[in-house]
C-alpha positions as CSV (number, residue, x, y, z in Angstrom):
1,X,0.0,-0.1,0.1
2,X,2.8,2.3,0.5
3,X,6.0,2.5,-1.0
4,X,8.8,3.9,1.7
5,X,12.6,3.6,1.7
6,X,13.4,0.8,4.5
7,X,16.8,2.7,5.4
8,X,15.1,6.0,5.9
9,X,11.9,5.5,7.8
10,X,13.1,4.5,11.2
11,X,14.7,8.2,11.8
12,X,12.1,9.9,10.5
13,X,9.5,7.6,12.6
14,X,11.5,8.0,15.7
15,X,11.7,11.6,15.7
16,X,8.0,12.0,15.7
17,X,7.4,9.4,18.2
18,X,10.0,10.9,20.7
19,X,8.6,14.3,20.2
20,X,5.0,12.9,20.9
21,X,6.2,10.9,23.8
22,X,7.3,14.1,25.6
23,X,4.3,16.2,24.9
24,X,2.2,13.1,26.0
25,X,4.3,13.0,29.5
26,X,3.1,16.6,29.9
27,X,-0.4,16.0,28.8
28,X,-0.8,13.2,31.3
29,X,0.7,14.6,33.9
30,X,-1.6,17.8,33.7
31,X,-4.5,15.7,33.4
32,X,-3.7,13.4,36.5
33,X,-3.5,16.6,38.5
34,X,-6.4,18.0,37.1
35,X,-8.8,14.8,38.2
36,X,-7.0,14.5,41.3
37,X,-7.8,17.8,42.3
38,X,-11.3,17.1,41.4
39,X,-11.1,14.2,43.3
40,X,-10.1,15.8,46.7
41,X,-12.6,18.6,46.1
42,X,-15.3,16.6,45.2
43,X,-15.3,13.2,46.7
44,X,-18.1,12.7,44.0
45,X,-18.6,9.7,41.6
46,X,-21.0,12.0,39.9
47,X,-18.8,14.6,39.3
48,X,-16.1,12.5,38.5
49,X,-18.6,11.1,35.9
50,X,-19.4,14.3,34.7
51,X,-15.9,15.4,34.1
52,X,-15.2,12.5,32.0
53,X,-18.6,13.1,30.0
54,X,-17.4,16.2,29.4
55,X,-14.1,15.4,28.1
56,X,-15.6,12.6,25.2
57,X,-18.5,14.6,23.9
58,X,-16.2,16.5,21.6
59,X,-15.1,13.6,20.1
60,X,-18.6,12.2,19.8
61,X,-20.0,15.6,17.9
62,X,-16.8,16.6,15.8
63,X,-15.1,13.4,15.2
64,X,-17.2,12.2,12.0
65,X,-16.4,15.6,10.6
66,X,-13.2,15.6,11.7
67,X,-12.3,12.9,9.8
68,X,-13.5,14.2,6.5
69,X,-11.7,17.3,7.3
70,X,-8.6,15.7,8.1
71,X,-8.3,13.5,4.9
72,X,-8.4,16.9,3.1
73,X,-5.5,18.6,5.0
74,X,-2.0,17.6,5.5
75,X,-1.7,15.4,8.4
76,X,1.3,17.2,9.6
77,X,-0.1,20.1,9.3
78,X,-3.4,18.9,11.6
79,X,-0.8,17.4,14.2
80,X,1.2,20.4,14.8
81,X,-2.2,22.5,15.1
82,X,-3.8,20.2,17.4
83,X,-0.8,19.9,19.6
84,X,-0.2,23.6,20.0
85,X,-4.1,24.2,20.9
86,X,-3.8,21.7,23.7
87,X,-0.8,23.3,24.9
88,X,-2.1,27.0,25.0
89,X,-5.3,26.0,26.8
90,X,-3.6,24.3,29.5
91,X,-1.5,28.0,29.5
92,X,-4.6,29.8,29.7
93,X,-5.9,27.9,32.7
94,X,-3.1,28.0,34.2
95,X,-3.5,31.8,34.3
96,X,-6.9,31.3,35.7
97,X,-5.6,29.4,38.8
98,X,-2.8,32.0,39.2
99,X,-5.4,34.7,39.8
100,X,-7.6,32.8,42.0
101,X,-9.1,29.3,42.8
102,X,-11.7,28.1,40.0
103,X,-15.1,26.5,40.1
104,X,-15.5,22.9,40.1
105,X,-17.2,23.4,36.5
106,X,-14.4,25.5,34.9
107,X,-11.9,22.3,35.3
108,X,-15.1,20.2,33.6
109,X,-14.8,22.8,30.8
110,X,-11.2,23.0,29.9
111,X,-11.2,19.0,30.1
112,X,-13.7,19.2,27.0
113,X,-11.8,22.0,25.3
114,X,-8.5,19.7,25.5
115,X,-10.3,17.2,24.4
116,X,-11.3,19.2,20.9
117,X,-7.7,18.8,19.9
118,X,-7.6,14.9,20.7
119,X,-10.2,14.7,18.1
120,X,-8.1,16.3,15.2
121,X,-4.8,14.9,16.7
122,X,-5.5,11.2,17.5
123,X,-6.6,9.9,13.8
124,X,-4.2,12.6,11.8
125,X,-0.9,10.7,13.7
126,X,-2.6,6.9,13.0
127,X,-3.1,7.9,9.5
128,X,0.6,9.4,9.2
129,X,2.0,6.2,10.4
130,X,1.4,4.4,7.0
131,X,3.5,7.3,5.0
132,X,6.5,7.1,7.3
133,X,6.7,2.8,7.5
134,X,7.0,0.5,5.1
135,X,3.3,-1.9,5.2
136,X,5.3,-4.9,6.1
137,X,6.8,-2.9,9.3
138,X,3.6,-1.5,10.4
139,X,3.0,-3.7,13.4
140,X,6.5,-3.4,14.8
141,X,6.5,0.2,14.2
142,X,2.8,0.5,16.1
143,X,4.7,-1.7,18.9
144,X,7.4,0.7,19.4
145,X,4.9,3.7,19.2
146,X,2.8,2.5,21.4
147,X,5.5,1.3,24.0
148,X,7.1,5.0,24.0
149,X,3.3,6.4,24.4
150,X,2.5,3.6,27.5
151,X,5.7,4.8,28.6
152,X,4.6,8.4,28.9
153,X,1.3,7.1,30.4
154,X,3.2,5.4,32.9
155,X,5.6,8.3,34.0
156,X,3.1,11.0,32.9
157,X,0.6,9.9,36.4
158,X,4.1,9.6,38.4
159,X,5.2,13.0,37.0
160,X,1.9,14.1,38.1
161,X,1.7,13.1,41.8
162,X,5.2,14.6,42.3
163,X,4.2,17.9,40.5
164,X,0.8,17.7,42.4
165,X,2.9,17.8,46.0
166,X,5.9,19.9,44.8
167,X,4.1,22.7,43.0
168,X,1.0,25.0,42.3
169,X,-1.5,24.2,39.4
170,X,-0.2,26.9,37.6
171,X,3.3,25.5,37.1
172,X,1.9,21.8,36.1
173,X,-0.5,23.1,33.5
174,X,2.5,24.9,31.9
175,X,4.4,21.7,31.5
176,X,1.8,20.7,28.8
177,X,2.6,23.9,26.8
178,X,6.2,23.1,27.1
179,X,5.7,19.1,25.7
180,X,3.4,20.4,22.9
181,X,6.2,23.0,21.6
182,X,8.8,19.7,21.5
183,X,6.0,17.5,19.7
184,X,5.5,20.1,17.1
185,X,9.1,21.1,16.6
186,X,9.9,17.0,15.6
187,X,6.7,16.8,13.7
188,X,8.2,20.1,11.6
189,X,11.2,19.1,10.7
190,X,10.5,15.9,9.2
191,X,9.4,15.9,5.4
192,X,6.0,13.5,4.9
193,X,5.2,12.9,1.6
194,X,1.4,12.7,1.9
195,X,-1.6,11.4,-0.7
196,X,-3.3,13.7,-2.7
197,X,-6.6,14.7,-1.7
198,X,-9.7,16.6,-3.0
199,X,-9.1,19.4,-0.7
200,X,-9.8,22.3,-3.4
201,X,-13.3,20.7,-3.7
202,X,-16.1,21.8,-1.3
203,X,-16.5,19.0,1.0
204,X,-19.8,16.9,1.0
205,X,-19.6,16.2,4.7
206,X,-22.7,13.5,4.4
207,X,-21.4,11.6,1.5
208,X,-17.6,11.5,2.8
209,X,-19.3,10.3,6.1
210,X,-21.1,7.3,4.5
211,X,-17.9,6.5,2.5
212,X,-16.3,5.9,6.1
213,X,-18.9,3.7,7.2
214,X,-18.8,1.8,3.7
215,X,-15.3,1.2,4.4
216,X,-16.3,-1.0,7.7
217,X,-19.0,-2.4,6.0
218,X,-16.9,-3.9,3.6
219,X,-15.2,-6.2,6.1
220,X,-17.7,-8.2,8.1
221,X,-15.2,-9.5,10.2
222,X,-13.5,-5.7,11.5
223,X,-17.3,-4.6,11.7
224,X,-18.2,-7.5,14.3
225,X,-15.4,-7.0,16.2
226,X,-15.6,-3.5,16.0
227,X,-19.3,-3.8,17.5
228,X,-18.0,-6.3,20.3
229,X,-15.7,-3.6,21.1
230,X,-17.8,-0.5,21.3
231,X,-20.6,-2.5,23.4
232,X,-17.7,-3.7,25.6
233,X,-16.6,-0.2,26.2
234,X,-20.2,1.0,27.2
235,X,-19.3,-0.6,30.4
236,X,-15.5,-0.1,30.8
237,X,-14.5,3.4,29.3
238,X,-16.5,4.9,32.8
239,X,-14.0,3.5,34.4
240,X,-11.6,5.8,33.3
241,X,-13.2,8.6,35.4
242,X,-13.9,6.6,38.6
243,X,-10.4,5.1,38.9
244,X,-9.0,7.9,41.2
245,X,-12.0,7.1,43.4
246,X,-11.2,3.3,43.5
247,X,-7.8,4.6,45.0
248,X,-9.2,7.6,47.3
249,X,-12.9,6.2,48.5
250,X,-12.8,2.6,48.1
251,X,-9.3,1.4,49.5
252,X,-8.4,5.0,51.1
253,X,-5.0,5.4,49.9
254,X,-3.5,9.0,48.9
255,X,-2.5,10.4,45.6
256,X,1.1,8.3,45.7
257,X,-0.9,5.3,45.8
258,X,-2.9,6.5,42.5
259,X,0.1,7.3,41.0
260,X,1.5,3.8,41.5
261,X,-1.8,2.2,39.8
262,X,-1.8,4.4,36.4
263,X,2.1,3.4,36.2
264,X,1.5,-0.1,36.5
265,X,-1.6,0.0,34.4
266,X,1.0,2.0,31.7
267,X,3.8,-0.3,32.3
268,X,1.3,-3.4,31.2
269,X,0.6,-1.4,28.1
270,X,4.4,-1.0,27.9
271,X,5.6,-4.8,28.0
272,X,2.6,-5.8,26.0
273,X,3.4,-3.3,23.1
274,X,6.9,-4.3,22.9
275,X,6.0,-8.2,22.9
276,X,3.1,-8.1,20.3
277,X,5.2,-5.5,18.0
278,X,8.1,-8.3,18.0
279,X,6.5,-11.7,18.4
280,X,2.9,-11.5,16.7
281,X,3.8,-9.6,13.5
282,X,2.1,-12.8,11.6
283,X,-0.5,-13.4,14.2
284,X,-4.4,-13.1,13.0
285,X,-4.7,-9.7,13.9
286,X,-8.7,-9.7,14.7
287,X,-8.5,-13.0,16.6
288,X,-5.8,-11.5,18.6
289,X,-7.9,-8.3,19.3
290,X,-11.0,-10.5,20.6
291,X,-8.8,-12.4,23.0
292,X,-7.7,-9.1,24.3
293,X,-11.3,-7.8,25.1
294,X,-12.3,-10.9,26.8
295,X,-9.3,-10.7,29.2
296,X,-10.2,-6.9,29.8
297,X,-13.5,-8.1,30.8
298,X,-12.4,-11.1,32.9
299,X,-9.5,-8.9,34.7
300,X,-12.2,-6.0,35.6
301,X,-14.4,-8.8,37.0
302,X,-11.8,-9.8,39.2
303,X,-11.3,-6.2,40.3
304,X,-14.9,-5.6,41.2
305,X,-14.7,-8.4,43.8
306,X,-11.5,-7.6,46.0
307,X,-12.4,-6.5,49.8
308,X,-11.8,-2.7,50.6
309,X,-8.5,-3.0,52.8
310,X,-5.4,-1.6,52.3
311,X,-3.5,-5.4,51.4
312,X,-5.8,-5.9,48.7
313,X,-4.9,-2.2,47.1
314,X,-1.9,-4.1,46.2
315,X,-3.8,-6.8,44.5
316,X,-5.8,-4.2,42.3
317,X,-2.5,-2.4,41.4
318,X,-1.2,-5.8,40.3
319,X,-4.7,-6.4,38.4
320,X,-4.0,-2.9,36.6
321,X,-1.0,-4.0,35.3
322,X,-2.5,-7.1,33.6
323,X,-5.2,-4.7,32.6
324,X,-3.2,-2.5,30.8
325,X,-1.5,-5.3,29.0
326,X,-5.0,-6.3,27.5
327,X,-5.9,-3.2,26.3
328,X,-3.1,-3.2,23.9
329,X,-4.2,-7.0,23.0
330,X,-7.0,-5.7,21.6
331,X,-5.9,-1.8,20.0
332,X,-2.7,-2.9,18.4
333,X,-3.5,-5.4,16.0
334,X,-6.9,-3.3,15.2
335,X,-4.9,-0.7,14.1
336,X,-2.3,-2.3,12.2
337,X,-5.0,-4.5,10.5
338,X,-7.0,-1.0,9.2
339,X,-3.7,0.5,8.2
340,X,-2.9,-2.3,6.1
341,X,-6.5,-2.9,4.8
342,X,-7.7,0.5,4.0
343,X,-7.0,3.5,1.8
344,X,-4.7,5.7,2.8
345,X,-6.9,8.5,1.6
346,X,-9.6,7.3,3.9
347,X,-7.8,6.3,6.7
348,X,-8.2,9.9,8.8
349,X,-12.2,9.5,8.7
350,X,-12.3,5.8,9.4
351,X,-10.0,5.9,12.7
352,X,-12.0,9.2,13.4
353,X,-15.4,7.2,12.6
354,X,-14.2,4.7,14.8
355,X,-13.2,7.1,17.8
356,X,-16.5,8.6,17.7
357,X,-18.1,5.2,18.0
358,X,-16.3,4.5,21.0
359,X,-16.7,7.9,22.1
360,X,-20.5,7.5,22.3
361,X,-20.1,4.4,24.6
362,X,-18.5,7.1,27.3
363,X,-21.6,9.1,27.7
364,X,-23.8,6.1,27.4
365,X,-21.8,4.1,29.8
366,X,-21.8,7.2,32.3
367,X,-25.3,7.7,32.5
368,X,-25.9,4.5,34.1
369,X,-22.3,4.3,35.8
370,X,-22.3,7.5,37.5
371,X,-25.6,6.9,39.3
372,X,-24.8,3.4,40.0
373,X,-21.4,4.1,41.6
374,X,-22.7,6.7,43.6
375,X,-25.2,4.3,45.3
376,X,-23.7,0.8,45.2
377,X,-19.9,2.1,45.0
378,X,-17.1,1.9,42.6
379,X,-16.1,-1.5,43.0
380,X,-20.0,-2.7,42.2
381,X,-19.6,-1.1,38.6
382,X,-16.2,-2.9,38.2
383,X,-18.0,-6.2,38.7
384,X,-20.5,-5.2,36.6
385,X,-18.5,-4.2,33.5
386,X,-16.5,-7.0,33.9
387,X,-19.7,-9.4,33.7
388,X,-21.0,-7.8,31.0
389,X,-17.5,-7.3,28.8
390,X,-17.2,-11.3,29.2
391,X,-20.5,-12.2,28.3
392,X,-20.9,-9.8,25.2
393,X,-17.3,-11.0,23.9
394,X,-18.4,-14.6,24.2
395,X,-21.7,-14.5,22.5
396,X,-19.8,-12.4,19.8
397,X,-17.0,-14.9,19.5
398,X,-20.0,-18.0,19.2
399,X,-21.9,-15.7,16.5
400,X,-18.7,-15.0,14.7
401,X,-18.0,-19.3,14.3
402,X,-21.6,-19.9,12.7
């Protein structure tokens, strides 16, 4: 699908990947600090769910249109603009914190505005990778990329916990802008040959959105797997907003312990990314992805039945390590499969549409998860999520065997 000189692609790929990793460390630290600040201020699963809902709404609303726009523009320009946008939003909020203590709703607002940048950045960078990497090396490159990103997710919360205890929020927020500048610089210096687009034509969003849907309808096995994942994410994705409360309210531990949980989750992602990228290049992509979803549900179920004591917190932390690994067992094969099989000119809208569908799962799940966790506890939702994911995956696997 792409003709790239095998000697030069690694230098270009790693230059961009390193810059993105630096940016992600700053963003993860800021995200952790903001969420932990909100958890301490409110101690409310409902407010945490609301914050998660606001953060996912931009993808749900703008995602389909963003994909069409990305395919009509240079992905390189989109990546730079999105990175800078997120960094500048953080810098603006730093000024608000410097002036005085902002209301809780303002944190939700900033999380939502920052997410707008991600709506454009994530599918653009995913569509950019096949332009840098030979087709036969995509699984390995995605593994390296995810390995570095997981390292950023691992260091980010630890860095965020350190910053939260040592510095004021304005200083913490400014680290996001610094990381964005580094990422934009590394992308700017790399020459990338992009496919020709019909950017001169007036966009027909309805038609091009339907073309994005047609990409998935043309591949029944991929479509079934993504339906499986979308239903599972309705139950799993709200946990990202409830994670801090599992540490602070259920196990009664502090920000340091919460950072350890995030660290181990990212460590699981990091190790699995390297292993999958190096040793599973010839494995059936979609079968491996479904296995990842199943084990993700099984581990989530186990988290939900742990007693609320300090000793069991460490078992919870260990399960989070496995949970992070399971996420990559699903995500990496699906991303690689799409990059290998979908026309590069449609990749932006395909990844954007996929992101929108997955983002739809977040508000749907939060409508149930927030009130449920508020009344019955955060651990109960872990249990419900695990049971639902295992059941849905088993049913879909049986359906595909017919």
